[in-house]
N, C-alpha and C positions, 0 to 999 in steps of 0.2 A: 631456779632463775625465774625472775618475774616476766610474765608474758605481756606483750603489747599488741595493739591492733594497728596494722599498717594501713596505708592509703587504699589498698585494695580490699579492705574489710576482712582480711584473713588474719588468723592468729599466727603471730610470728615470734621470733626471739630477738633479744636485744643486741645482736651483732650481725654483720653481713652474712647472708646465706652462702653456701658453697656455690662455686661456678666453674665452668670449664674454660681455661685460658687458651687451649689449643684452637687454632683456626681449622675448621672442618668445612670444606667447600664441595659443592656439587657443580660440575661443569660439563658442558657439551662442546667438544672440539670437532672441527670439520677438516677433512683432508681430500685431496684430489690425486687420482692415479695418473702418473706420467707415462705409464706403459701397462699393458695387460700383464697380469702376473698371478701367481699363487704365493701368498705371503704368510709366513709363520710368525706370529707375535709371541714374544717371551716377556717375562716379568720385567726385565731390565728396560724394555721398550717403554713401558708405562711409567716406571720410575724416572726415566730420562726425559719424559715429555716436557715437563715444565722445569726450567732451570735458569740460573743466573750466572752470567759470565764472570769468572774470577780474573782471567787474563784473556788475551786474544786467542789463546789455544786451549783454554780449560774452562770448565763450568761445573757448578754444583747443583745437585738435585734440590728441589724445593718441597718435595713430597716425602714424608716419612712412612706413610702407609696409603694404600689405595684399595678400592674395590670397584669392579666393573658393574655398571647398571644395565647398559644396553649398547649394542652395535647395530647401526643401520647402514645399508648399502644401496645405492642406485647405480645401475649399469645402463649407459645410453645405448639406444638401438644402433645397429650397424647400418651404414648407408645402403647396403644391398639387401637389407631387411632379413638377413640371415640371423636367426635368434641368437642372443647372447645370454649367458647365465652368470649369476652371482651366487656365491655360497659362503656360509659361515659355519665352520666346523669347530665346535668346542671339543677339544681333543681328549679330555679325560685323562686316564693314566693306565699304564700297563701293569701297575701294582695294585692289586685289589684293595679297595677301601681307602686308598691314600689320596685320591684326587677327585673322585666323583665320576659319574657316567659321562660318556661322550654323547654328543648330539649335533647333528648336521641339519642346517636349514638352507634351502636354495630356492631360487626363482628364476624364471626365464622370460625374456622379452617376447612381445608378440606384435607384429605389424609395425607401423610407423609412429604410433602414438603411445605405446605402453612400454616404458623401460622395465628392465628387470629390477625388482625391488624386494628387499627383505628387512625385517626388523626383528632382532633376536636378543633375548636376555640369557645370561648364563644359566645352565640347569640348576634348579633348586637343590641346595645342599652341596653343590660342587665347591671346590677350593676357590675358584676364581670369583664366585658369588660372595665370598667372605672377604674380610680384610686381609690384605697381603702386606707383610711387614719387612720382608727380606728380598732383595734383588737377586735374580739368578737368570740362567739361560733356559729355565724350564718353559717349554711351550704351553700355551693355554688356548690358542685359537689359530685357525688357518683360514685366511680369506682368499677367495678366488674371484676375479673381476676383470672386465675388459678395460682398455684404454679410455681415459676420460671419466671413469667412475668417481663417484663422491661417497666418502665414508664418514659417518658421524660416530664418534665415540662419546658416550655419556658415562662419566665415572665420578666417584667421590674420592677426595684426598684429605689426609691430615697433614698440615704443613709442619715442617721440621721446627721443633722447639726445644731440642735437646742440647743445643750449644755446640753441636759437631757439624762438620762439613763433609758431605758425601759426594765424591766426584761422579760425573756421568760416566757410563760404561764405554761409549764410543767417542771417536776423535772429534775435536772441535777446531774450527779454523775461521778466521775473520770476525771474531766476536768483538763487541764493544764492552769494555770492563764495566760491570755494574748493571748491564742491561738484562732484562728478562726475555726469554725466548721460549717458543714451543718448537720442539724438534719434529722431524718426520716420525710418523707412527711406527715405522720400521727402521729406526735409526741405527740399531745395533746389527742389522743384517743387510741393509741396503737403504736407499733413499728414494723410494718409489711412491710413498704416500705422503705428499707434501702438505703442510698445514695451510689453510686458506685464511687470509685476512689476519695474519699474525707474523711477526718477525721470527725468522728461523735461522739456525746455524747448522 
């Protein structure tokens, strides 16, 4: 096949080069805690996060795969200045070698000006640090936080492009057909971590 020189002065071939048609997105989402709690996050929670309403009571997931990059938590100081603590526990697995090591990160507020704050990435080599392609109730992270905490989730997703529709795992009510929503971070087990500045169901 005859080689040609393209506009970037690189040797190319006389047909379009391969490309990746899938949409791969990196996104940071923010949530607020409506009560103090210890919340266990599972794979289905993250698959359900970004969805599109099919009817007023059903919605479809927009992510085909995801991987977590970072979780950040801020815990506001108590009015009586009693210290508050936030923690992020990457749970690991009870089956050796199947999920990676567990790792807990925590921080405690001090005085009237320093909130509790942590920023944590999944342990290197752990399952949650890799691409997750199947939804399940497998826990991957346990968050502990006081009322009014703010939680940032940074993750990457591959948008669905396989021509199939995958329903969200938890119940939907009051949706507008065709609208996009971000659900609570803990939508499959409670609705305590509510998205900030985004429509939700």
